[in-house]
N, C-alpha and C positions, 0 to 999 in steps of 0.2 A: 871589327871590334875596337880598333884604335880610334876610329871616328866616333863610335859610341862613347868610349871613355872620354874623349875630348869634348863631346857635346853635353855631357851630364852637368846640370847646374844644381847647386845646393845653396841653402840660405842658413846662415848661422843664427845664434840666439839673439843677435842685435839687428837682424834683418839685412845683413850684408850678403850680397850675391857673389858666389864664386863659381867658376867654370872649370871642369876637368876633374877626373878621378884617376887614381893610380891604375896603371895598366900592367898586367903580367901575362906572359905567354909561355905555355908549357908544351913541348913536343913529346908525344908519347912514343916510346919504342917498345918492341915486343918484350924486352927485358927490363922495362921500367918497374920500379918497386913502389909499393905503397909508402914505405919509409921515406924514400927520396921525394915523393910527390906530396904526401900529406903530413908525415911526421912519424916519430917513434918516441918511446920512453927510454931514457938512458939513466944509468946509475952514476952518481957522483959522490965524492966524499962530503960528509956533513960537517967536517971540522972537529968532530968529537970522537974520531976513531971508527965511525960507522959510515954507512952510505944512505943516500936518499934518492928517490925517484924524481926525475924532472922530464917534462914534456919538451921535446925538441921538434918544432914544427918544420916541415919541409917547405919547398918553394910554393906549392899551391896552398898548403895549410896556412902559412904565414900571410899570404895575400888575401885569402878569404877571411881570416880572423881580423885583419886590420882595415878591411873595406877597400875592395878593388874590383875592377873589371878584369875577369880572368878568361883567357882563351886557351882551351885545351885542344890541341890539334891531333887528329887521327885517333879519336877515342876508341874506335873499334879494334885497335891493335892490342889492347890490354883489357880484357873483360873484367878482371879483378878490380882495376881502377874505376871502370865504369860503374860497377856495383857499389864500390866504396863511396862514390860521389852521390849515390842516391840519398843518403842521410843529409848531405849538404843541400841538395836540391829540394828535398821534401820537408825535412825537419829543422833545417838551419843549424845543423851540428856536424862537426868533424869528429868522427869516432876513431880513436887510436887504441889499439890493444896494448895492455900493460901486463907483464908477468906477475906483478904484485897487486895492482889495483883493479884488475879486470879490464873494464873499458873506461877510458878517459874521454869525456865529451867536452869539446872546445866549441863555444858558440861561433857561428858564422856572423860576421858584421852585417847589420841590416842593409848597408849600402852596397854590399857585394853583389855582383852580377856574374853568372857563369855562362860562358858560351862554349859549345862543343862542336867540333868540325870533324868530318870524315869524308873520304873519297871512295864511293861505292866501287867495290871490286878491285881496288888498287892493291897490287902485290898479293892477291888472294885473300884480302880481308873480307869479312862479311859485308853485305850490302847495307847494313844498318845496325845500330846497337840492339841489344836484347830488348824484349818487350817491356820490362820494368823500367829501365832508364828511358826508353823511348816515350813512355807515357808521361814522363816528367819534363819533356822537351817541347818547346814551341818553336818551330822553324820560321824564319823570316828573312827577307832579303835586305841587304844594306847597299843600296845603289849609291853612286857618286852624288855628292851634295849638289843641289841645284844652286843657281845664282842667288835666289831668294834666301835659301838656307845659309849660304856662306855670308850673305849680308847680315842675317840675324846673329850668326856667331861673332862676326866682327863687331856688331853693335854691343853684344854682351861683353866682349873683351874690353871695349872702350868704356863701358859703363863704370868699371872700377876706377877710372880716372876722372869721374864726374866732379861736380862743384864741391870742393873741399870746404868752402865757406858755409855751406848749408848747416844749419843748426841741428845737431844730433837729437834724437828723441830723449826727453828727460825722464819721463815716468815709464813704469812697466806697461801701463796701458798703451802709451804711445809706441813703445817697442813692439808690443803684441800686434798693434794695428799695422806697423810697418812689415812685420813678418808675414801677416796675412795678405797684405798687398803684394809682397814679392811672390808669395806662393801662388796667388791668383794669376799673377803675370806669367809665371813659369807654366802653369797648367794651361792657360788660355792661349798664349802666344808660342811658346817654345815646344811644348809637347802635343798641343792640339787635342788634349783630352776633354771630352765633353763635360760640362758642369752638371749635366743632367743625364744620368744613365738609366732613367726610367724606361722599362721595356714593356710594350703592350702585350696583351694576351696573344694577339695574332702573331707578333714577332716571336714570342716564346714558343708558341706551337710550331711555327715554321722552323725555328732553330733546332728544336728537339727532333722533329721529323726528318730534317735534312741530315743531321749528324747520325741519326739511327739508320738512314739509308746508306750513308758512307760506311757505317759499321757493318751493315748487311753485305755491301759489296766486298768488304775485306774477308767475310766468311769466317766460320769457326774451324774449318778444316781445309786442307790444301786443295781438295777437289771442288770445294764450294766457292773458292775465291775468284773474283773477277779483277781485283786489284791487289798489288803486293804479293803476287804469286811466288816470286823468287825468295821472299823472306822466310827465315826459319820459323818465325812466329807470326800470327795474324797482326796486321798493321792498322786495324780499325781504331778509330778514336774512342775516347771514354769521356767521363764527366769533366776531367780537367780540360780537355780540348773543347768541350761544349762551353764551359765557362769562359775560356779564352776567346772563343769565337763570338760569343754574345757581347763581351766587353769591347772587343775590337770592332764588331759590327756597329755598335752605337758610337764608336769613337772615329773610325776612319771609313765606315761604310761597309755594308754586308758583302758587296762584290770584292772589295779588297781583303776583307777578313777571311774569305774562303780559301785564300792562298795558303793558309797554314796547313791545309790538308794535302798539299802536294807531296808531303813526305809519305803519305799512305800508298803512293804509287811506286811501282818499280822504276828505278832510275836508269833505264836502258832504252832500247828502241821501242819498247811497249809503253813508254810513259805517256805519249800523246793520246793513245787510244784509251788508256785507263783514266787519264785526267778528264777526257771528254765525258766519261761516264759520271764522274763527280759533278762536272759542270751541268749536265742534264738534270741531275737530281736537285742541284741548286736552283736552276731555272724553274723547276716544277713547284718549288716552295716559295721562292723569292722573286721570280720573274727574271726576264733577261736583264733588266736594269737594276735589279736588287731591291726594288721598292714595292713589290707586290704586297708584302706583309704589312708595310706601313699604310698602303692604300686601303687594305682590308680593315685595319684598325681605325682609319679615319672615315670609313664608310663611303669612299669615293669609287668611281667606276674604274675598272682596270684600263691600263694604258694600252692603246692600240699599237701593235708592232708593224 
């Protein structure tokens, strides 16, 4: 998460590129309170002999409101906090109970990113968050930066010390053109997001059928499950995961995108067996190389294995 915060790039209104976002880490304990994490409402003197309510944000609440990369460690240790974070993950709001005003809603800054970690089975903790928070989480790996990525980061850092003699844009039109140029640069080079997310009918059909198969593997009851058997609730993906899978598939490739479904498997000695079931369903719809749906859309012959 620190690497993620350090790698985020933003462009201001004048088209100036900046790198890095505020990073905050919060370690959850069994006795952690919502007041300490998100915030509370306190009463203070109003200077006229009375009192007034004021929102006092906690460490997480303040970080989310100001725009930060937030890492919440061992989220399964406190189910109340996991549930409270649902509104921040889904609705972009921090909800704080007030004895006088009911519920106070504080907007989450658009730049904020929330990361949740947990260690399955550690100290008797559940092996995963409850179903509702889980459906709002997209798991992914953050491997050590490659030499090329480090080179790109260094280049972005040095960019701020560029030619100071260059004439700044004079008109709003020129400033808008520079902002768009910087945005395109970030999208194309730094984040690798495809400029065209057009999905063919064949790819849509394959994605829907694959995710439906994973959902079937997770089952509706404990006796029906082939994956996620140790979880208290079914671990099958839903529409959120389907959307994430399609966007990632068109961005980084379908084979890499399927990695988000690793969380559906039990994180123990049964993982390899359960993950193989998901890989088999993926190959049935996308082929071993992940390009079968694209070939069907293009009307080309299937690749020989």
